[in-house]
Jmol script that loads the backbone (N, CA, C; Angstrom):
load data "model"
ATOM      1  N   UNK A   1       2.054 -16.176   3.817  1.00  0.00           N
ATOM      2  CA  UNK A   1       1.390 -15.015   3.002  1.00  0.00           C
ATOM      3  C   UNK A   1       0.190 -14.149   3.837  1.00  0.00           C
ATOM      4  N   UNK A   2       0.582 -13.355   4.614  1.00  0.00           N
ATOM      5  CA  UNK A   2      -0.751 -11.928   4.692  1.00  0.00           C
ATOM      6  C   UNK A   2      -1.499 -11.225   3.716  1.00  0.00           C
ATOM      7  N   UNK A   3      -2.588 -11.362   4.268  1.00  0.00           N
ATOM      8  CA  UNK A   3      -3.843 -10.881   3.390  1.00  0.00           C
ATOM      9  C   UNK A   3      -4.101  -9.347   4.444  1.00  0.00           C
ATOM     10  N   UNK A   4      -4.607  -7.928   4.069  1.00  0.00           N
ATOM     11  CA  UNK A   4      -6.003  -7.611   4.886  1.00  0.00           C
ATOM     12  C   UNK A   4      -5.999  -6.584   3.833  1.00  0.00           C
ATOM     13  N   UNK A   5      -7.309  -6.253   3.735  1.00  0.00           N
ATOM     14  CA  UNK A   5      -8.019  -5.090   2.998  1.00  0.00           C
ATOM     15  C   UNK A   5      -8.227  -3.317   3.806  1.00  0.00           C
ATOM     16  N   UNK A   6      -8.169  -2.986   2.579  1.00  0.00           N
ATOM     17  CA  UNK A   6      -7.735  -1.891   3.473  1.00  0.00           C
ATOM     18  C   UNK A   6      -8.553  -0.336   2.558  1.00  0.00           C
ATOM     19  N   UNK A   7      -9.362  -0.031   2.958  1.00  0.00           N
ATOM     20  CA  UNK A   7     -10.228   1.125   2.348  1.00  0.00           C
ATOM     21  C   UNK A   7      -9.677   2.488   1.821  1.00  0.00           C
ATOM     22  N   UNK A   8      -9.279   3.125   1.336  1.00  0.00           N
ATOM     23  CA  UNK A   8      -8.366   4.332   1.347  1.00  0.00           C
ATOM     24  C   UNK A   8      -9.625   5.166   1.995  1.00  0.00           C
ATOM     25  N   UNK A   9      -9.079   6.581   2.765  1.00  0.00           N
ATOM     26  CA  UNK A   9     -10.018   7.476   2.942  1.00  0.00           C
ATOM     27  C   UNK A   9      -9.942   8.656   2.355  1.00  0.00           C
ATOM     28  N   UNK A  10      -8.557   8.388   2.083  1.00  0.00           N
ATOM     29  CA  UNK A  10      -7.739   9.995   1.145  1.00  0.00           C
ATOM     30  C   UNK A  10      -8.875  10.822   0.561  1.00  0.00           C
ATOM     31  N   UNK A  11      -9.149  11.749   0.547  1.00  0.00           N
ATOM     32  CA  UNK A  11      -9.966  12.334  -0.186  1.00  0.00           C
ATOM     33  C   UNK A  11      -9.460  12.452  -2.077  1.00  0.00           C
ATOM     34  N   UNK A  12      -7.610  12.888  -1.814  1.00  0.00           N
ATOM     35  CA  UNK A  12      -6.632  12.340  -2.871  1.00  0.00           C
ATOM     36  C   UNK A  12      -6.099  11.608  -3.377  1.00  0.00           C
ATOM     37  N   UNK A  13      -6.770  10.322  -2.736  1.00  0.00           N
ATOM     38  CA  UNK A  13      -6.305   9.031  -3.308  1.00  0.00           C
ATOM     39  C   UNK A  13      -4.437   8.693  -3.533  1.00  0.00           C
ATOM     40  N   UNK A  14      -4.777   7.849  -3.627  1.00  0.00           N
ATOM     41  CA  UNK A  14      -3.070   7.195  -3.907  1.00  0.00           C
ATOM     42  C   UNK A  14      -2.041   8.611  -4.340  1.00  0.00           C
ATOM     43  N   UNK A  15      -2.369   9.456  -5.205  1.00  0.00           N
ATOM     44  CA  UNK A  15      -0.950  10.490  -5.435  1.00  0.00           C
ATOM     45  C   UNK A  15       0.620  10.367  -5.541  1.00  0.00           C
ATOM     46  N   UNK A  16       1.601  11.057  -5.321  1.00  0.00           N
ATOM     47  CA  UNK A  16       1.768  10.753  -5.588  1.00  0.00           C
ATOM     48  C   UNK A  16       3.781  10.665  -4.101  1.00  0.00           C
ATOM     49  N   UNK A  17       3.110  11.447  -2.888  1.00  0.00           N
ATOM     50  CA  UNK A  17       3.535  11.605  -1.986  1.00  0.00           C
ATOM     51  C   UNK A  17       3.257  10.614  -1.056  1.00  0.00           C
ATOM     52  N   UNK A  18       2.498  10.422  -1.018  1.00  0.00           N
ATOM     53  CA  UNK A  18       2.038   9.290  -0.111  1.00  0.00           C
ATOM     54  C   UNK A  18       1.404   7.751  -1.202  1.00  0.00           C
ATOM     55  N   UNK A  19       2.586   7.727  -2.222  1.00  0.00           N
ATOM     56  CA  UNK A  19       2.209   6.570  -2.595  1.00  0.00           C
ATOM     57  C   UNK A  19       3.344   6.176  -1.931  1.00  0.00           C
ATOM     58  N   UNK A  20       4.444   7.525  -2.255  1.00  0.00           N
ATOM     59  CA  UNK A  20       6.254   6.950  -2.278  1.00  0.00           C
ATOM     60  C   UNK A  20       6.301   7.098  -0.557  1.00  0.00           C
ATOM     61  N   UNK A  21       6.098   7.521   0.344  1.00  0.00           N
ATOM     62  CA  UNK A  21       5.061   7.048   1.554  1.00  0.00           C
ATOM     63  C   UNK A  21       4.991   5.529   1.720  1.00  0.00           C
ATOM     64  N   UNK A  22       3.994   5.000   1.094  1.00  0.00           N
ATOM     65  CA  UNK A  22       3.516   3.218   0.849  1.00  0.00           C
ATOM     66  C   UNK A  22       5.037   2.852   0.683  1.00  0.00           C
ATOM     67  N   UNK A  23       5.225   3.263  -0.156  1.00  0.00           N
ATOM     68  CA  UNK A  23       6.909   2.386  -1.134  1.00  0.00           C
ATOM     69  C   UNK A  23       8.001   2.812  -0.941  1.00  0.00           C
ATOM     70  N   UNK A  24       8.215   3.462   0.520  1.00  0.00           N
ATOM     71  CA  UNK A  24       9.032   4.141   1.329  1.00  0.00           C
ATOM     72  C   UNK A  24       8.610   2.754   2.624  1.00  0.00           C
ATOM     73  N   UNK A  25       7.723   2.396   2.581  1.00  0.00           N
ATOM     74  CA  UNK A  25       7.254   1.645   4.398  1.00  0.00           C
ATOM     75  C   UNK A  25       8.142   0.032   3.021  1.00  0.00           C
ATOM     76  N   UNK A  26       7.341  -0.022   2.246  1.00  0.00           N
ATOM     77  CA  UNK A  26       7.471  -1.079   1.559  1.00  0.00           C
ATOM     78  C   UNK A  26       8.623  -1.918   1.830  1.00  0.00           C
ATOM     79  N   UNK A  27       9.588  -1.113   1.342  1.00  0.00           N
ATOM     80  CA  UNK A  27      11.123  -0.675   0.751  1.00  0.00           C
ATOM     81  C   UNK A  27      11.976  -1.411   2.494  1.00  0.00           C
ATOM     82  N   UNK A  28      11.687  -1.057   3.815  1.00  0.00           N
ATOM     83  CA  UNK A  28      11.885  -1.357   4.794  1.00  0.00           C
ATOM     84  C   UNK A  28      12.212  -3.060   5.324  1.00  0.00           C
ATOM     85  N   UNK A  29      11.406  -3.187   4.083  1.00  0.00           N
ATOM     86  CA  UNK A  29      11.051  -4.645   4.512  1.00  0.00           C
ATOM     87  C   UNK A  29      11.316  -5.814   3.432  1.00  0.00           C
ATOM     88  N   UNK A  30      12.201  -6.956   3.908  1.00  0.00           N
ATOM     89  CA  UNK A  30      12.672  -7.947   2.424  1.00  0.00           C
ATOM     90  C   UNK A  30      11.679  -8.862   2.086  1.00  0.00           C
ATOM     91  N   UNK A  31      10.295  -8.539   2.594  1.00  0.00           N
ATOM     92  CA  UNK A  31       9.555  -8.831   2.102  1.00  0.00           C
ATOM     93  C   UNK A  31       8.551  -8.544   0.817  1.00  0.00           C
ATOM     94  N   UNK A  32       7.261  -9.426  -0.240  1.00  0.00           N
ATOM     95  CA  UNK A  32       7.218  -9.505  -0.971  1.00  0.00           C
ATOM     96  C   UNK A  32       6.463  -8.444  -1.040  1.00  0.00           C
ATOM     97  N   UNK A  33       5.391  -7.587  -1.243  1.00  0.00           N
ATOM     98  CA  UNK A  33       4.498  -6.331  -0.502  1.00  0.00           C
ATOM     99  C   UNK A  33       3.898  -6.144  -1.864  1.00  0.00           C
ATOM    100  N   UNK A  34       2.174  -6.519  -2.328  1.00  0.00           N
ATOM    101  CA  UNK A  34       1.805  -6.166  -3.903  1.00  0.00           C
ATOM    102  C   UNK A  34       0.770  -5.529  -3.417  1.00  0.00           C
ATOM    103  N   UNK A  35      -0.378  -4.767  -3.918  1.00  0.00           N
ATOM    104  CA  UNK A  35      -1.355  -3.621  -3.606  1.00  0.00           C
ATOM    105  C   UNK A  35      -2.110  -4.577  -4.680  1.00  0.00           C
ATOM    106  N   UNK A  36      -3.135  -4.925  -5.027  1.00  0.00           N
ATOM    107  CA  UNK A  36      -4.189  -4.962  -5.213  1.00  0.00           C
ATOM    108  C   UNK A  36      -5.384  -4.391  -6.205  1.00  0.00           C
ATOM    109  N   UNK A  37      -6.131  -3.882  -5.979  1.00  0.00           N
ATOM    110  CA  UNK A  37      -6.681  -2.921  -5.949  1.00  0.00           C
ATOM    111  C   UNK A  37      -7.009  -2.233  -8.222  1.00  0.00           C
ATOM    112  N   UNK A  38      -8.497  -1.789  -8.251  1.00  0.00           N
ATOM    113  CA  UNK A  38      -9.158  -1.729  -9.627  1.00  0.00           C
ATOM    114  C   UNK A  38      -9.156  -3.207 -10.667  1.00  0.00           C
ATOM    115  N   UNK A  39      -8.269  -3.712  -9.982  1.00  0.00           N
ATOM    116  CA  UNK A  39      -7.981  -4.997 -10.857  1.00  0.00           C
ATOM    117  C   UNK A  39      -6.903  -5.196 -11.477  1.00  0.00           C
ATOM    118  N   UNK A  40      -5.260  -4.328 -10.580  1.00  0.00           N
ATOM    119  CA  UNK A  40      -4.863  -3.788 -11.322  1.00  0.00           C
ATOM    120  C   UNK A  40      -3.616  -4.506  -9.517  1.00  0.00           C
ATOM    121  N   UNK A  41      -2.917  -5.410  -9.858  1.00  0.00           N
ATOM    122  CA  UNK A  41      -1.423  -6.408  -8.836  1.00  0.00           C
ATOM    123  C   UNK A  41       0.338  -5.287  -8.977  1.00  0.00           C
ATOM    124  N   UNK A  42       0.492  -4.732  -8.106  1.00  0.00           N
ATOM    125  CA  UNK A  42       1.375  -3.331  -8.620  1.00  0.00           C
ATOM    126  C   UNK A  42       1.891  -3.545  -7.088  1.00  0.00           C
ATOM    127  N   UNK A  43       3.003  -3.896  -7.946  1.00  0.00           N
ATOM    128  CA  UNK A  43       4.754  -3.911  -6.559  1.00  0.00           C
ATOM    129  C   UNK A  43       4.479  -2.811  -5.718  1.00  0.00           C
ATOM    130  N   UNK A  44       4.629  -2.905  -4.217  1.00  0.00           N
ATOM    131  CA  UNK A  44       4.127  -1.826  -3.900  1.00  0.00           C
ATOM    132  C   UNK A  44       5.313  -1.015  -3.639  1.00  0.00           C
ATOM    133  N   UNK A  45       6.769  -1.931  -3.813  1.00  0.00           N
ATOM    134  CA  UNK A  45       7.735  -1.468  -3.962  1.00  0.00           C
ATOM    135  C   UNK A  45       8.331   0.190  -4.735  1.00  0.00           C
ATOM    136  N   UNK A  46       7.601  -0.074  -6.018  1.00  0.00           N
ATOM    137  CA  UNK A  46       7.849   1.479  -6.286  1.00  0.00           C
ATOM    138  C   UNK A  46       6.395   2.026  -7.025  1.00  0.00           C
ATOM    139  N   UNK A  47       6.718   3.400  -5.827  1.00  0.00           N
ATOM    140  CA  UNK A  47       5.926   4.765  -6.571  1.00  0.00           C
ATOM    141  C   UNK A  47       4.746   4.500  -7.657  1.00  0.00           C
ATOM    142  N   UNK A  48       6.004   4.828  -8.625  1.00  0.00           N
ATOM    143  CA  UNK A  48       5.117   5.152 -10.102  1.00  0.00           C
ATOM    144  C   UNK A  48       3.648   3.479 -10.398  1.00  0.00           C
ATOM    145  N   UNK A  49       4.090   2.319  -9.918  1.00  0.00           N
ATOM    146  CA  UNK A  49       3.842   1.345  -9.823  1.00  0.00           C
ATOM    147  C   UNK A  49       2.377   1.345  -8.998  1.00  0.00           C
ATOM    148  N   UNK A  50       2.457   2.097  -7.947  1.00  0.00           N
ATOM    149  CA  UNK A  50       1.045   2.368  -7.103  1.00  0.00           C
ATOM    150  C   UNK A  50       0.582   3.091  -7.584  1.00  0.00           C
ATOM    151  N   UNK A  51       0.639   4.813  -8.552  1.00  0.00           N
ATOM    152  CA  UNK A  51       0.252   5.324  -9.195  1.00  0.00           C
ATOM    153  C   UNK A  51      -0.669   4.964 -10.737  1.00  0.00           C
ATOM    154  N   UNK A  52      -0.177   3.885 -10.456  1.00  0.00           N
ATOM    155  CA  UNK A  52      -0.809   3.603 -11.695  1.00  0.00           C
ATOM    156  C   UNK A  52      -1.940   2.708 -11.608  1.00  0.00           C
ATOM    157  N   UNK A  53      -2.214   2.199 -10.233  1.00  0.00           N
ATOM    158  CA  UNK A  53      -3.396   1.194 -10.089  1.00  0.00           C
ATOM    159  C   UNK A  53      -4.331   2.388 -10.047  1.00  0.00           C
ATOM    160  N   UNK A  54      -4.035   3.702 -10.373  1.00  0.00           N
ATOM    161  CA  UNK A  54      -5.286   5.270 -10.279  1.00  0.00           C
ATOM    162  C   UNK A  54      -6.516   4.738  -8.903  1.00  0.00           C
ATOM    163  N   UNK A  55      -5.872   4.401  -7.364  1.00  0.00           N
ATOM    164  CA  UNK A  55      -6.106   4.519  -6.353  1.00  0.00           C
ATOM    165  C   UNK A  55      -6.748   5.341  -6.112  1.00  0.00           C
ATOM    166  N   UNK A  56      -8.055   5.720  -6.050  1.00  0.00           N
ATOM    167  CA  UNK A  56      -9.285   7.067  -5.356  1.00  0.00           C
ATOM    168  C   UNK A  56      -9.668   6.980  -4.343  1.00  0.00           C
ATOM    169  N   UNK A  57     -10.152   7.883  -3.547  1.00  0.00           N
ATOM    170  CA  UNK A  57     -10.740   7.800  -2.503  1.00  0.00           C
ATOM    171  C   UNK A  57     -11.979   6.812  -2.448  1.00  0.00           C
ATOM    172  N   UNK A  58     -12.271   6.074  -1.596  1.00  0.00           N
ATOM    173  CA  UNK A  58     -12.814   5.074  -1.416  1.00  0.00           C
ATOM    174  C   UNK A  58     -12.752   3.774  -1.535  1.00  0.00           C
ATOM    175  N   UNK A  59     -11.787   3.563  -2.266  1.00  0.00           N
ATOM    176  CA  UNK A  59     -11.094   2.437  -3.388  1.00  0.00           C
ATOM    177  C   UNK A  59     -11.027   1.079  -1.783  1.00  0.00           C
ATOM    178  N   UNK A  60     -11.504   0.045  -2.212  1.00  0.00           N
ATOM    179  CA  UNK A  60     -11.085  -1.765  -1.915  1.00  0.00           C
ATOM    180  C   UNK A  60      -9.752  -1.829  -1.918  1.00  0.00           C
ATOM    181  N   UNK A  61      -8.920  -1.668  -0.781  1.00  0.00           N
ATOM    182  CA  UNK A  61      -7.152  -2.008  -1.565  1.00  0.00           C
ATOM    183  C   UNK A  61      -6.014  -3.050  -1.232  1.00  0.00           C
ATOM    184  N   UNK A  62      -6.327  -4.225  -1.282  1.00  0.00           N
ATOM    185  CA  UNK A  62      -5.754  -5.523  -0.973  1.00  0.00           C
ATOM    186  C   UNK A  62      -4.760  -5.311  -0.808  1.00  0.00           C
ATOM    187  N   UNK A  63      -3.736  -5.699   0.549  1.00  0.00           N
ATOM    188  CA  UNK A  63      -2.257  -5.813   0.519  1.00  0.00           C
ATOM    189  C   UNK A  63      -1.651  -6.333   0.617  1.00  0.00           C
ATOM    190  N   UNK A  64      -0.714  -7.876   0.186  1.00  0.00           N
ATOM    191  CA  UNK A  64      -0.313  -8.947   0.204  1.00  0.00           C
ATOM    192  C   UNK A  64       0.911  -8.422   0.422  1.00  0.00           C
ATOM    193  N   UNK A  65       1.226  -9.377   1.832  1.00  0.00           N
ATOM    194  CA  UNK A  65       3.203  -9.240   2.592  1.00  0.00           C
ATOM    195  C   UNK A  65       3.063 -10.987   2.460  1.00  0.00           C
ATOM    196  N   UNK A  66       4.674 -11.375   2.063  1.00  0.00           N
ATOM    197  CA  UNK A  66       5.217 -12.661   1.552  1.00  0.00           C
ATOM    198  C   UNK A  66       6.086 -12.354   1.746  1.00  0.00           C
ATOM    199  N   UNK A  67       6.683 -13.481   2.671  1.00  0.00           N
ATOM    200  CA  UNK A  67       8.347 -13.876   3.080  1.00  0.00           C
ATOM    201  C   UNK A  67       8.454 -12.773   4.416  1.00  0.00           C
ATOM    202  N   UNK A  68       9.974 -12.790   4.389  1.00  0.00           N
ATOM    203  CA  UNK A  68      10.888 -12.883   5.389  1.00  0.00           C
ATOM    204  C   UNK A  68      10.128 -11.373   6.099  1.00  0.00           C
ATOM    205  N   UNK A  69       9.586 -11.089   7.433  1.00  0.00           N
ATOM    206  CA  UNK A  69       8.678 -10.057   7.835  1.00  0.00           C
ATOM    207  C   UNK A  69       8.218  -9.105   7.320  1.00  0.00           C
ATOM    208  N   UNK A  70       7.120 -10.261   7.010  1.00  0.00           N
ATOM    209  CA  UNK A  70       5.383  -9.597   6.632  1.00  0.00           C
ATOM    210  C   UNK A  70       4.690  -9.079   8.059  1.00  0.00           C
ATOM    211  N   UNK A  71       5.170 -10.070   8.977  1.00  0.00           N
ATOM    212  CA  UNK A  71       3.933  -9.500   9.744  1.00  0.00           C
ATOM    213  C   UNK A  71       4.205  -8.013  10.521  1.00  0.00           C
ATOM    214  N   UNK A  72       6.053  -7.819  10.138  1.00  0.00           N
ATOM    215  CA  UNK A  72       6.131  -6.004  10.676  1.00  0.00           C
ATOM    216  C   UNK A  72       5.267  -5.650   9.897  1.00  0.00           C
ATOM    217  N   UNK A  73       5.817  -5.688   8.450  1.00  0.00           N
ATOM    218  CA  UNK A  73       5.729  -4.568   7.631  1.00  0.00           C
ATOM    219  C   UNK A  73       3.603  -4.914   7.428  1.00  0.00           C
ATOM    220  N   UNK A  74       3.312  -5.477   7.193  1.00  0.00           N
ATOM    221  CA  UNK A  74       1.938  -5.572   7.358  1.00  0.00           C
ATOM    222  C   UNK A  74       1.228  -4.893   8.210  1.00  0.00           C
ATOM    223  N   UNK A  75       2.288  -4.509   9.595  1.00  0.00           N
ATOM    224  CA  UNK A  75       1.485  -3.248  10.866  1.00  0.00           C
ATOM    225  C   UNK A  75       1.723  -2.789  10.965  1.00  0.00           C
ATOM    226  N   UNK A  76       2.716  -2.144   9.559  1.00  0.00           N
ATOM    227  CA  UNK A  76       3.439  -0.847   9.540  1.00  0.00           C
ATOM    228  C   UNK A  76       2.024   0.152   7.806  1.00  0.00           C
ATOM    229  N   UNK A  77       2.112  -0.736   8.094  1.00  0.00           N
ATOM    230  CA  UNK A  77       1.238  -0.173   6.082  1.00  0.00           C
ATOM    231  C   UNK A  77      -0.470   0.276   6.949  1.00  0.00           C
ATOM    232  N   UNK A  78      -0.564  -1.131   7.652  1.00  0.00           N
ATOM    233  CA  UNK A  78      -1.797  -0.689   8.109  1.00  0.00           C
ATOM    234  C   UNK A  78      -2.218   0.889   9.035  1.00  0.00           C
ATOM    235  N   UNK A  79      -1.206   0.818  10.073  1.00  0.00           N
ATOM    236  CA  UNK A  79      -0.625   2.130  10.076  1.00  0.00           C
ATOM    237  C   UNK A  79      -0.759   3.680   9.803  1.00  0.00           C
ATOM    238  N   UNK A  80      -0.562   2.885   7.830  1.00  0.00           N
ATOM    239  CA  UNK A  80      -0.521   4.493   7.459  1.00  0.00           C
ATOM    240  C   UNK A  80      -1.733   4.197   6.920  1.00  0.00           C
ATOM    241  N   UNK A  81      -2.325   3.386   6.620  1.00  0.00           N
ATOM    242  CA  UNK A  81      -3.601   3.603   5.775  1.00  0.00           C
ATOM    243  C   UNK A  81      -4.550   4.460   6.578  1.00  0.00           C
ATOM    244  N   UNK A  82      -4.522   3.648   8.106  1.00  0.00           N
ATOM    245  CA  UNK A  82      -5.305   4.682   9.129  1.00  0.00           C
ATOM    246  C   UNK A  82      -4.735   6.352   9.523  1.00  0.00           C
ATOM    247  N   UNK A  83      -3.948   6.438   9.433  1.00  0.00           N
ATOM    248  CA  UNK A  83      -3.463   7.730   9.207  1.00  0.00           C
ATOM    249  C   UNK A  83      -3.475   8.405   7.813  1.00  0.00           C
ATOM    250  N   UNK A  84      -4.002   8.039   7.484  1.00  0.00           N
ATOM    251  CA  UNK A  84      -4.053   9.003   5.994  1.00  0.00           C
ATOM    252  C   UNK A  84      -2.541   9.340   5.127  1.00  0.00           C
ATOM    253  N   UNK A  85      -1.857   7.824   5.706  1.00  0.00           N
ATOM    254  CA  UNK A  85      -0.685   8.195   5.289  1.00  0.00           C
ATOM    255  C   UNK A  85       0.179   9.886   5.716  1.00  0.00           C
ATOM    256  N   UNK A  86      -0.494  10.670   6.662  1.00  0.00           N
ATOM    257  CA  UNK A  86      -0.120  11.667   7.729  1.00  0.00           C
ATOM    258  C   UNK A  86      -0.528  13.191   6.476  1.00  0.00           C
ATOM    259  N   UNK A  87      -1.559  12.411   5.802  1.00  0.00           N
ATOM    260  CA  UNK A  87      -2.340  14.060   4.875  1.00  0.00           C
ATOM    261  C   UNK A  87      -3.566  14.428   6.221  1.00  0.00           C
TER     262      UNK A  87
END
end "model"
wireframe off; spacefill off
backbone 0.3
color backbone group
């Protein structure tokens, strides 16, 4: 299992578009991908679950990848956070 914590820099938080982008990345990999923020743990393969966490700007988000291709998944998710999901 891999764990990394990222700080969301996007002013608009993880709303529909970036949540969908994150879920698309997570769905490409067979490993389990979870987000932990604001006291909630959610499945990162579901945009609705991601949005339900209410992740706003400057929130620390822990990402957990567990299983096959977890390293590749974490690397791509890290890039997405660094690029503010293209916003």
